[in-house]
Structures are given as C-alpha cells and as structure tokens.
BADOTOR-963853 format. One record per residue (C-alpha): residue number from 1; chain; y, z, x. Coordinates in Angstrom, 1 decimal. Each point is the difference from the previous one (the first is absolute). Layout:
<atoms>
resi,chain,yy,zz,xx
NUM,A,Y,Z,X
...
</atoms>
This chain:
<atoms>
resi,chain,yy,zz,xx
1,A,-4.4,19.8,22.4
2,A,-1.7,-0.8,3.3
3,A,-0.7,2.8,2.4
4,A,-2.0,0.2,3.2
5,A,-0.2,2.1,3.1
6,A,0.6,-2.0,3.1
7,A,-3.0,-0.4,2.3
8,A,0.1,0.1,3.8
9,A,2.7,1.6,2.2
10,A,3.0,-2.1,1.2
11,A,0.3,2.2,3.1
12,A,-1.7,3.0,1.6
13,A,1.9,2.5,-2.2
14,A,-0.2,-2.0,-3.2
15,A,-3.4,1.5,-1.0
16,A,1.8,3.4,-0.5
17,A,2.0,-1.5,-3.0
18,A,-1.0,-0.4,-3.6
19,A,0.8,-3.6,-1.1
20,A,0.7,-1.1,-3.5
21,A,1.0,-3.4,-1.3
22,A,1.2,-0.9,-3.6
23,A,1.2,-3.1,-1.6
24,A,2.5,0.6,-2.8
25,A,-1.0,-1.6,-3.3
26,A,2.0,-2.9,-1.6
27,A,1.6,2.3,-2.6
28,A,1.0,2.7,2.4
29,A,3.4,1.4,-0.9
30,A,2.2,1.0,3.0
31,A,-1.1,3.4,1.1
32,A,0.7,2.0,3.2
33,A,-2.8,-0.5,2.5
34,A,-0.5,3.8,0.3
35,A,-0.6,0.3,-3.7
36,A,-2.1,-3.1,-0.1
37,A,-2.3,1.3,2.7
38,A,-0.2,3.4,-1.8
39,A,-1.6,-1.9,-2.9
40,A,-2.7,-1.6,2.1
41,A,-1.0,2.3,2.9
42,A,-2.1,3.0,-1.1
43,A,1.0,3.3,1.6
44,A,3.2,-1.4,1.5
45,A,3.1,2.2,-0.2
46,A,3.4,-1.5,-0.4
47,A,1.1,1.8,3.2
48,A,-3.0,-1.6,1.9
49,A,1.0,-3.4,-1.3
50,A,3.7,0.5,0.9
51,A,-1.0,1.1,3.5
52,A,-2.0,-3.2,0.4
53,A,3.1,-1.9,-1.0
54,A,2.3,1.9,2.3
55,A,-2.5,-0.6,2.9
56,A,0.0,-3.8,-0.8
57,A,-3.5,0.0,-1.3
58,A,0.6,-1.6,-3.4
59,A,0.2,-3.8,0.0
60,A,0.8,-2.4,-2.8
61,A,-1.0,-3.6,0.8
62,A,-0.4,1.1,3.6
63,A,3.5,1.4,0.3
64,A,0.6,3.8,0.4
65,A,1.8,1.5,-2.9
66,A,1.7,3.3,-1.0
67,A,-1.3,2.1,-2.8
68,A,2.8,-1.3,-2.4
69,A,-1.2,-3.6,0.3
70,A,-0.8,-1.4,-3.5
71,A,-3.4,-1.6,-0.3
72,A,0.0,-3.3,-1.9
73,A,-2.7,-2.3,-1.4
74,A,-2.4,-1.4,2.7
75,A,1.3,2.2,2.8
76,A,-2.7,1.0,2.5
77,A,0.4,3.7,0.7
78,A,-1.7,1.5,3.1
79,A,0.1,3.6,1.0
80,A,-1.4,1.8,3.0
81,A,-0.3,3.8,-0.2
82,A,-0.1,1.8,3.3
83,A,-2.5,2.8,0.4
84,A,1.2,3.5,-0.8
85,A,-0.1,2.5,2.8
</atoms>
C-alpha cells in the first residue's frame, strides 16, 4: 500500500484541504471506495468520506467517482478533505 500526502497547493484555496493518495495493491478485491478509504485514513468518518465523494473530491485514476465506485487492483485513489467549519 502506498500512501502520501500531496505537497504544494494547486490553487490559492488548495492549502485548506487535506490530501491523501493511495495505490491499491495487486490483490485488492473490489471494494467500495468509501469503505476502502475508511481502512486507510485515520480518524476519517464514513460521512466525511461520503461528503468528499458527493462534493467531487474523490478521484480514481484522475477521474471523480461516487462513493459506490469499486476500487480495483492498481487504482490510484486520491481524496481531498475540505476543512470543517
């Protein structure tokens, strides 16, 4: 499992987001992206992950996905969490 936080903002508001990037392992069984991310992001709630998906902030292979997308082997999953108010 490869994980890293992205460095450097993409635009002026990007520094307000938490960035995570994961590469699914070869043997990854199809699993909903929201459940997949729950396994790898410490202190993330399912509702926070689903909100990120609804807001278009979860990407698989650079394409925005909904929370019911099934992660497959070698998928690159990126998530941006907006700051809580």
